[in-house]
Structure formats: C-alpha cells, structure tokens
N, C-alpha and C positions, 0 to 999 in steps of 0.2 A: 478668260482667266478664272472667273468665279466658279464656273462649272468644273474646271480642272482642279482647282484647289479644294473644292467641296468633295470631289471624287477621291482626293488624296487624304481626306479627313482633316483638312486644314480650315481654320476659320480666320477671316480677316478681323481687323480691329472693330469694325462696325458690327459684325456678327457677334463678337465677344461681348461688346457693350450691351447689345440686345439680349443675349443669353443670360448675362449676370445682372442686368438691370442697373448698370453703373454708368456714370458719365465718362466720356472719352478722356477727360482730364484725369480722372481717378486711375484709369488703366495706365495712362502714360506715367503718372507719378509712381504707381506700384512697380512698373517695369524699370524706370530709371533709378529708383532708390532700392530696388530689389526687396520691396516689402513683401513679407510672407513667402519669400522664395519665388515670387512671381516672374522675375526676369528669366528664370531657368526654363520657363514655358515658351519663351519667345523664339521665333524663327524669323530672321530678317533675310529678305530677298530684295536686294537693291535698297530702296527706301521704304518698301512695304513691310509691314509686320504681320506675321501670321502666328497662329496657335494651333497645336494639334488637339483635336476634340477629345480624344481618349486621355491625353495627359491632363487636360483641363478638368475632366471629370474626376480623375484620381486626385488632383490637387484640391478640388472642392471637398472631397471626402476627408482629406487630411485637415481641413479647416474647421471641422465640426467641433463644437465645444464639448468638453468632457465633463460630466457631472462630478 
C-alpha cells in the first residue's frame, strides 16, 4: 500500500510527521480542530489518513509569516 500511495503522491500520517517534524498528536489536533485549514488537506480511506504532497507544499507556502 505504501508504494501505491507514494506513487499517487499521497503521504500517510507518519510521513507527514517526519516531513514537518511535528508530533503525531499535533497533526491529529490540527486535523480535528481544522487549525490553519489543515483538515482540508486530509484524505480518509477507511480509518487511514493521507495527505497529498503537492497540496501540503502549497499549504506550507501559505503559512509563511509576512513581514
């Protein structure tokens, strides 16, 4: 499944946590409370949660602080 999801440009929660350097609990909280529009990035397949890498990178760009 990991190879298929990676080929589709999807990241699972563990990959997301590693990529952003955040704790799993932080990602869950952001998703459940829709902090920073984070839940809009979520794709659920059954009980598993995935994120599209391209959408995540766009989201990161929108989170930059503006001087």
